[in-house]
C-alpha positions in Angstrom: 0.0 0.0 0.0 1.3 3.5 -0.9 0.4 6.7 0.8 0.9 9.9 -0.9 2.3 12.9 1.1 -0.2 15.6 1.8 -0.9 17.6 -1.3 0.0 20.9 0.6 3.7 19.9 0.4 3.5 19.9 -3.4 4.1 23.5 -4.3 4.4 24.8 -7.9 7.6 26.8 -7.9 7.0 30.6 -8.1 8.8 33.0 -10.2 12.3 33.5 -8.7 15.2 36.0 -9.3 18.7 35.2 -8.9 20.4 38.3 -7.4 24.0 39.1 -6.4 24.1 41.8 -3.6 26.7 44.6 -3.5 29.0 42.8 -1.0 29.1 39.7 -3.2 26.3 37.6 -1.5 24.5 35.4 -3.9 20.8 34.9 -3.4 17.2 34.0 -4.7 14.3 36.2 -4.4 11.1 34.1 -4.3 8.0 36.2 -5.6 4.4 35.2 -4.6 2.6 33.1 -7.0 -0.4 35.4 -7.3 1.6 38.1 -9.0 1.7 35.9 -12.1 -2.0 36.4 -12.6 -4.2 39.1 -13.6 -5.9 40.1 -10.3 -4.8 38.7 -6.8 -7.5 36.2 -6.3 -6.8 32.8 -7.5 -8.1 30.0 -5.3 -5.4 28.7 -3.0 -3.1 31.5 -3.6 -2.6 34.3 -1.1 -2.6 37.9 -2.5 0.9 39.4 -2.7 2.1 41.6 0.3 5.0 43.9 1.0 6.2 41.6 3.6 9.5 39.7 3.3 11.6 37.0 5.0 15.3 36.5 4.9 16.2 32.8 5.0 19.8 31.7 6.3 21.6 28.3 6.0 24.0 26.9 8.6 27.6 25.5 8.6 28.5 23.9 5.2 25.1 24.5 3.9 23.6 26.6 1.1 20.4 28.4 0.2 18.5 25.3 -1.2 19.3 22.5 1.4 17.0 21.3 4.0 13.9 23.2 4.1 15.0 26.6 2.7 13.6 26.3 -0.9 10.4 24.7 0.3 9.8 27.5 2.9 10.3 30.2 0.2 7.8 28.7 -1.9 5.2 28.1 1.0 5.7 31.6 2.0 4.9 32.8 -1.5 1.9 30.6 -2.0 0.3 30.5 1.5 1.1 34.0 2.9 1.9 36.1 -0.1 5.3 36.9 1.2 8.5 37.6 -0.7 11.7 36.0 0.4 15.4 36.3 0.0 17.5 33.1 0.6 21.2 33.5 0.5 24.5 31.8 0.4 26.7 33.5 3.1 30.2 34.8 1.7 32.4 31.8 1.4 29.5 29.4 0.8 27.5 28.2 -2.3 27.7 30.7 -5.1 28.8 33.7 -3.1 32.1 35.4 -3.2 35.1 34.2 -1.1 35.9 35.8 2.2 38.4 38.7 1.8 41.0 37.1 4.1 41.2 33.3 3.7 43.6 33.2 6.8 40.8 34.6 9.0 38.0 32.7 7.2 34.3 33.0 7.6 33.8 34.2 11.1 30.5 35.1 12.7 31.0 39.0 12.1 31.0 38.5 8.4 27.8 36.5 8.6 26.3 39.4 10.5 27.4 41.8 8.1 25.7 39.6 5.3 22.5 39.6 7.3 22.6 43.5 7.5 23.3 43.8 3.8 20.3 41.4 3.0 18.0 43.6 5.2 19.1 47.0 3.8 18.9 45.4 0.1 15.3 44.4 0.6 14.2 47.5 2.6 15.7 50.0 0.0 13.7 50.1 -3.2 16.8 51.6 -5.1 18.7 48.5 -4.3 16.6 45.5 -5.1 15.4 44.7 -8.5 11.7 44.7 -7.7 11.8 48.5 -6.8 10.0 47.8 -3.5 10.6 48.9 -0.1 9.8 45.6 1.8 9.2 45.2 5.5 11.4 42.4 6.9 8.8 40.4 8.7 10.9 37.5 9.6 14.5 36.1 9.6 14.9 32.3 9.5 18.1 31.1 10.7 19.3 27.4 10.6 22.1 26.2 13.0 25.0 28.7 12.6 22.7 31.0 10.7 20.4 31.1 13.8 23.4 32.1 15.9 24.3 34.9 13.5 20.6 36.1 13.3 20.4 36.4 17.2 23.9 38.3 17.3 22.6 40.5 14.6 19.4 41.3 16.5 21.3 42.1 19.6 23.5 44.5 17.7 20.4 46.3 16.5 19.5 46.9 20.1 22.7 49.0 20.7 21.9 51.5 18.1 20.2 54.5 19.3 18.3 55.0 16.2 18.6 53.5 12.7 18.4 50.0 14.0 16.1 47.3 12.2 13.4 45.7 14.2 12.4 42.4 12.8 9.2 41.1 14.6 9.7 37.5 14.0 13.0 35.5 14.6 12.9 31.9 13.7 15.5 29.7 15.2 16.1 26.3 13.8 18.7 24.0 15.4 20.9 26.8 16.7 23.7 26.2 19.3 23.5 28.0 22.5 26.4 27.0 24.7 29.0 28.0 22.1 32.2 26.4 23.3 30.7 22.9 22.8 31.4 23.3 19.2 35.1 22.8 19.7 34.4 19.0 20.2 33.6 18.8 16.6 36.8 19.8 15.0 40.4 18.8 15.7 43.2 21.2 14.8 46.9 20.5 14.1 47.4 23.4 11.9 45.9 26.9 11.3 43.0 25.3 9.3 41.3 22.0 8.3 39.5 20.9 5.5 35.8 20.3 5.8 33.1 19.3 3.2 31.1 22.3 2.1 28.8 23.0 -0.7 30.6 25.2 -3.1 29.8 26.2 -6.8 27.3 23.4 -7.3 28.8 20.5 -5.4 30.3 19.6 -2.0 34.0 19.9 -1.9 37.0 20.4 0.6 37.0 23.9 2.0 39.4 25.4 4.6 38.0 26.0 8.1 40.3 28.1 10.0 41.1 28.4 13.9 39.9 32.0 13.8 36.5 30.7 12.5 36.2 28.2 15.2 37.2 30.7 17.8 34.5 32.9 16.5 31.8 30.2 16.9 33.2 29.1 20.2 33.0 32.4 21.8 29.8 33.7 20.5 27.7 35.1 23.6 24.0 34.4 23.2 23.2 35.6 26.8 22.1 39.1 25.5 19.0 37.6 23.7 17.2 37.8 27.0 17.1 41.6 26.4 15.3 41.4 23.1 12.2 43.5 23.2 8.8 42.0 23.4 8.1 43.3 20.0 10.4 40.6 18.7 8.9 37.2 19.0 10.8 33.9 18.5 9.9 30.5 17.2 12.5 27.6 18.1 12.3 24.3 16.2 14.5 21.4 17.2 14.9 17.7 16.3 14.9 15.6 19.4 17.5 13.2 17.8 20.1 16.1 17.1 23.7 14.7 17.4 25.3 18.1 16.4 24.5 20.3 19.2 23.8 19.4 22.9 20.2 18.4 23.5 19.5 20.9 26.1 20.5 24.0 24.0 16.8 24.4 23.1 16.0 24.6 26.8 18.6 27.5 27.2 16.9 29.4 24.4 13.4 28.8 26.0 14.7 30.1 29.1 16.3 33.2 27.9 13.5 34.1 25.4 10.6 33.6 27.6 10.1 37.3 28.3 6.3 37.5 28.4 3.1 36.1 27.0 3.8 34.6 23.3 7.4 35.9 23.2 8.6 32.5 22.6 7.3 29.3 21.2 9.2 26.0 21.2 8.5 23.1 18.8 10.2 19.7 19.3 10.2 17.1 16.5 10.6 13.4 17.7 13.0 11.3 15.7 14.3 14.4 13.7 18.0 15.1 13.4 19.9 18.4 13.3 18.9 19.0 9.5 15.3 17.6 10.2 15.6 14.2 8.6 14.3 11.0 10.3 16.7 8.9 12.2 14.8 5.6 12.0 13.5 3.9 8.7 9.7 4.0 8.2 8.1 0.7 8.9 4.9 1.8 10.6 2.2 2.4 8.0 -0.1 4.0 10.6 2.5 6.6 11.3 3.0 7.3 7.7 -0.8 7.7 7.2 -0.9 10.0 10.1 1.9 12.4 9.2 1.5 12.2 5.5 5.2 13.4 5.1 7.5 12.9 2.1 10.0 10.1 2.6 13.6 10.3 1.5 15.5 7.8 -0.7 16.9 6.3 2.5 13.3 5.5 3.6 13.0 7.9 6.5 10.6 10.9 7.0 11.6 14.2 5.7 10.6 16.4 8.8 11.7 19.6 6.9 8.2 19.9 5.7 7.1 19.8 9.2 9.6 22.6 10.2 7.9 24.6 7.4 4.4 23.8 8.7 5.3 25.3 12.0 6.8 28.4 10.6 3.8 29.0 8.3 1.6 28.6 11.4 3.7 31.0 13.4 3.5 33.6 10.7 -0.3 33.4 10.2 -1.7 37.0 10.5 -3.9 36.1 13.4 -1.0 34.7 15.5 1.1 37.7 14.7 -1.7 40.0 15.9 -2.1 38.0 19.1 1.5 38.5 19.8 1.5 42.2 19.1 -1.5 42.8 21.2 0.2 41.1 24.1 3.4 43.1 23.6 1.8 46.4 23.1 -0.7 46.3 25.9 1.1 49.0 28.1 2.9 52.3 27.0 5.6 52.3 29.7 3.4 51.9 32.8 0.2 53.3 31.2 -2.3 51.0 29.5 -2.6 51.6 25.8 -6.3 50.9 25.8 -8.5 53.4 27.7 -11.8 52.7 29.2 -14.1 55.4 28.2 -17.6 54.7 28.8 -19.7 54.6 25.5 -16.7 54.5 23.1 -15.1 51.5 21.6 -11.4 51.1 20.4 -10.1 54.0 22.4 -6.4 53.9 22.7 -3.3 56.0 23.1 -1.1 56.3 20.0 2.0 57.4 21.9 4.8 55.6 23.6 6.4 54.0 20.4 10.2 54.3 20.2 11.1 55.9 16.9 13.9 54.2 15.1 14.5 57.0 12.6 13.4 60.2 14.1 12.9 62.7 11.3 14.6 65.7 13.0 16.8 64.1 15.6 20.4 62.9 14.9 22.3 60.0 16.2 22.6 59.8 20.1 19.1 60.7 21.0 16.4 58.2 21.9 12.9 59.5 20.8 9.4 58.3 21.4 6.0 59.3 20.3 4.7 61.5 23.0 2.1 59.5 25.2 -1.0 61.1 26.8 -1.4 63.4 23.9 -2.6 61.6 20.7 -5.7 59.5 21.0 -7.9 57.6 18.5 -11.2 55.9 19.1 -14.5 54.8 17.3 -17.9 56.5 17.1 -18.4 58.9 20.1 -22.2 59.3 19.6 -23.0 57.1 22.5 -20.5 58.3 25.0 -22.0 58.9 28.4 -21.4 61.8 30.9 -19.0 59.7 32.8 -17.1 58.9 29.5 -16.6 62.5 28.7 -15.6 63.1 32.3 -12.9 60.6 31.8 -11.7 62.1 28.7 -11.5 65.5 30.3 -10.2 64.8 33.9 -8.2 61.5 33.4 -6.9 61.8 29.8 -6.5 65.6 29.7 -8.2 65.9 26.2 -9.0 69.4 25.0 -10.4 68.6 21.6 -12.5 65.9 19.8 -12.2 65.8 15.9 -14.9 64.1 14.2 -14.0 62.8 10.8 -17.4 61.7 9.6 -19.5 63.2 6.8 -22.5 65.5 7.2 -24.7 62.5 6.4 -23.2 60.1 9.0 -23.6 62.8 11.6 -27.1 63.5 10.5 -27.9 59.7 10.7 -26.0 58.7 13.8 -25.9 61.9 15.9 -22.9 63.7 17.5 -22.5 64.5 21.3 -21.4 68.0 20.7 -23.3 69.6 23.6 -22.3 67.0 26.0 -18.6 67.2 25.0 -18.6 71.1 25.0 -20.4 71.2 28.4 -17.1 69.7 30.0 -14.9 72.2 28.3 -13.7 70.1 25.4 -13.8 71.5 21.9 -15.9 69.5 19.4 -14.4 70.0 16.0 -16.1 68.7 12.8 -13.3 67.8 10.3 -14.8 65.6 7.6 -12.6 63.6 5.3 -15.6 63.5 2.9 -18.1 66.5 3.3 -21.0 64.6 1.6 -21.7 61.1 0.6 -22.3 59.8 -2.9 -25.0 57.2 -2.6 -25.4 56.6 -6.4 -25.4 52.9 -7.4 -22.2 53.4 -9.3 -20.5 55.1 -6.2 -21.7 52.3 -3.8 -20.6 49.5 -6.2 -17.1 51.0 -6.4 -16.9 51.6 -2.6 -18.1 48.3 -1.8 -15.9 46.5 -4.3 -12.8 48.0 -2.6 -14.0 47.6 0.9 -15.5 44.0 0.6 -13.3 42.2 -1.9 -10.1 41.7 0.2 -7.7 43.7 2.3 -5.5 44.1 -0.7 -8.1 46.4 -2.3 -8.0 48.8 0.6 -5.2 50.8 -1.0 -7.7 52.3 -3.5 -10.1 53.4 -0.7 -7.2 55.0 1.1 -5.7 56.7 -1.8 -9.2 58.3 -2.2 -9.0 59.5 1.4 -5.7 61.0 1.1 -6.8 63.0 -2.1 -10.2 64.1 -0.4 -9.1 64.6 3.1 -6.7 67.4 2.5 -8.8 70.2 4.4 -9.4 67.7 7.3 -5.8 66.6 7.7 -4.5 70.3 7.4 -6.9 71.5 10.1 -5.8 68.7 12.6 -2.1 69.4 12.0 -2.8 73.0 12.5 -4.2 72.3 15.8 -1.2 70.2 16.7 1.0 73.1 15.7 -0.9 76.0 17.3 -2.8 74.4 20.4 -0.3 71.7 21.4 -2.9 70.1 23.7 -3.9 66.4 23.9 -6.8 65.4 21.5 -8.7 62.5 20.1 -10.0 61.8 16.5 -12.4 59.3 15.2 -14.8 58.4 12.3 -17.4 55.8 12.6 -15.5 52.6 13.3 -12.2 54.4 14.1 -10.6 52.3 11.4 -10.1 53.7 7.9 -10.2 57.7 8.0 -8.9 57.6 11.6 -6.3 54.9 10.4 -5.0 57.1 7.5 -4.8 60.2 9.8 -2.8 58.0 12.3 -0.5 56.8 9.5 0.3 60.5 8.5 1.1 61.4 12.0 3.3 58.4 12.7 5.1 58.6 9.3 5.8 62.3 9.9 7.7 61.4 13.3 9.4 58.5 11.8 7.8 55.3 13.3 9.0 52.3 11.4 6.4 50.6 9.0 6.1 47.5 10.9 5.0 49.3 14.1 2.9 51.7 12.3 0.9 48.9 10.5 0.5 46.9 13.7 -0.8 49.9 15.6 -3.4 50.3 12.7 -4.2 46.5 13.1 -5.0 47.0 16.8 -8.4 48.1 15.8 -9.2 44.6 14.7 -9.3 43.8 18.4 -10.7 47.2 19.5 -13.8 46.8 17.3 -14.7 43.3 18.4 -17.4 44.4 20.8 -19.2 46.4 18.0 -19.3 43.6 15.5 -22.8 42.4 16.0 -24.2 45.9 15.6 -22.0 46.8 12.6 -22.9 43.4 11.0 -26.7 44.2 11.4 -26.3 47.7 9.7 -24.1 46.1 6.9 -26.7 43.4 6.1 -29.4 46.1 5.9 -27.4 48.1 3.4 -26.5 45.2 1.3 -30.1 44.0 1.1 -31.4 47.5 0.4 -28.7 47.7 -2.6 -30.1 44.3 -3.8 -33.6 45.5 -3.7 -32.9 48.7 -5.4 -31.1 47.1 -8.4 -32.8 44.4 -10.5 -29.5 42.7 -11.6 -26.7 42.6 -9.0 -24.9 39.5 -10.4 -22.2 41.7 -11.9 -21.7 43.5 -8.7 -21.5 40.4 -6.7 -19.0 38.8 -9.3 -16.9 42.0 -9.1 -16.6 41.6 -5.5 -15.9 37.9 -5.4 -13.4 38.2 -8.1 -14.2 34.6 -9.3 -13.8 32.9 -5.8 -16.4 30.2 -5.7 -16.6 30.1 -1.9 -16.9 33.8 -1.4 -20.1 34.9 0.5 -20.7 38.6 0.6 -22.4 38.5 4.1 -19.6 36.6 5.7 -16.4 37.1 3.9 -17.5 40.6 2.7 -18.2 41.8 6.2 -15.1 40.3 7.6 -13.2 42.3 5.1 -15.2 45.3 5.9 -14.3 45.4 9.6 -10.8 44.1 9.0 -7.6 46.4 9.8 -5.2 44.1 8.2 -1.4 44.8 8.7 -0.9 44.1 5.0 -3.3 46.7 3.8 -1.6 49.4 5.7 1.9 48.2 4.4 0.5 48.4 0.9 -0.8 51.8 1.5 2.5 53.2 3.0 4.3 51.8 0.0 2.0 53.6 -2.4 2.2 56.7 -0.4 6.0 56.7 0.0 6.7 56.0 -3.6 8.9 58.9 -4.9 7.6 58.2 -8.4 3.9 58.5 -7.5 1.7 61.5 -6.8 2.3 61.7 -3.0 5.9 61.1 -2.8 6.1 60.6 0.9 4.9 62.4 4.0 7.2 65.4 3.8 6.2 66.1 0.2 2.4 65.6 1.1 2.7 68.1 3.9 4.2 70.6 1.6 2.4 70.0 -1.7 -1.1 69.0 -0.6 -1.4 70.3 2.9 0.6 73.5 2.2 2.8 73.6 5.2 6.2 75.1 5.3 9.4 73.6 6.5 9.1 75.4 9.9 5.6 74.3 10.4 6.6 70.6 9.9 9.4 71.0 12.3 7.2 72.5 14.9 4.5 69.8 14.5 7.2 67.1 14.7 8.5 68.7 18.1 5.0 68.7 19.6 4.5 65.1 18.8 7.6 63.5 20.2 9.5 63.2 23.5 13.1 62.6 24.3 12.5 62.3 28.1 12.9 58.6 29.4 10.5 59.5 32.3 7.5 60.9 30.1 5.0 58.3 31.4 5.6 58.8 35.1 7.5 60.8 37.6 10.4 59.9 39.9 13.9 58.5 39.5 12.9 55.8 37.0 14.1 54.7 33.7 11.5 54.1 31.0 12.1 50.9 29.1 10.2 50.3 26.0 8.7 46.7 25.4 11.0 44.9 27.7 10.4 41.6 29.1 8.8 42.9 32.2 7.5 46.3 31.2 8.7 47.4 34.7 10.8 50.5 35.4 14.2 50.1 36.7 15.5 52.0 39.7 
């Protein structure tokens, strides 16, 4: 009896580009399968994102061994992610190390990782002309050690460091000195078998390279911030590294909820191949894994399963919510009676502050900038909270005239407590023509990937609104809150503009936007009820809606407008914001980035922009409380240090 492997392990190779980085690193960029089709919506394929993974091999390996190629192809198909998998210098098809007497030390690997990240982040360097967000680095064995050392090095940079939210460690060594037992030296180097230029061949391995591996200090990983989560995957029959190294990683990296996840694969070796021949047909039927020519399970496919699951958007959101619950010692989410999705947008550490040079640690000012959903049902107690506890001086309502007429606005109640209520509509009036509704719903209901069209429209039409609020920041310099109906789209775009201006990184900005997915959950039943009424009315007012429904479903046979359409409508997907930022920042497109938008669209002068920036940031480490305390952003305890 023959049992076929699970069909998910058979992946049609995507389009790939062979690249050579400026420092001589050779690599392969895998491009999401969906980019090869007209439209993003082919059954079984994830729409392309602006997310990228860097995939690193171990000692003696290359970019296509073990799980590396299969992982790249699964990321492209299942998550719409781009990836760059490389040969480190001195390995595979990459250039030789400059000094053969020194050899390939860990420092050169760290330099290669930095080069890879900068290459994919900078649209002027990579052949795709895209500023990707590095979502994950996947390091195998020695590549995992280099990955952690690189991440720790980023922590030491006051600004300009790259934060990668997901580090994936496969079979990395923790107790470094144990590596010396694998090699015997009688001279300055020994020959080891290594994949080079298409085949395995003897390659010098120097004493200096061994010393580099044997003295690597992994203890600092315990200080990685909570906004960096780690997945560790180990084979339980690993004969290359000590069996308890995975425990050391687990202990060091368990910094808080969801900060570390450990997966152990029984019977798997260091490179995740089976250790015993397959004789149990039942086990084969359960696992449905491919079998090698040596009649052992290929557990590399199980490694990839774990990585794909770890990087699922809902799992990423869960980790981010846990990591960002507090701003220093203040809760990010605010309890304001009668209002959902109320949160402080401050406290984020700014990696590349727009107007501060090296040497300054800069944060988005907390207790100043708030966002929320509809305020129409706020209570007297809720307004008192805004005034007395949060210090809010103004409420900006971004809704249209029609929305305010329909749902009301608590202007009198708010102003009774001495808070300004300011109507700042992104769209002054609503177009309810069938054509306008069809176009609007096509972009809102089809998928997160079509939201960029909605947000482009808001950036064009919201100029008066956005200028008014930036003027308030410049002139009044007092805490305020802004909202639309759900506190999601128009609110999200204004939040994007503010955080881009101060220099918050794209990953943090997109995750902050995605928090609305959580903040809106209490309102889902009411929102769905209203949504279904609107769809039913649209259908009753139009004799033939088949073209409309086909336009929204984009040919997906399983698409249901009431379920899938509503889920898209209420979503605040990380990927949607990344796509919008990429469109907005593109120097060759109409907006040309935040500074150009502030000047050309909002008509601010350089001095205005600098003033607004200064109001929105803080360089004080004790901004969230008083006393002789040091503020620590997203550390393992979120506690102050004396």
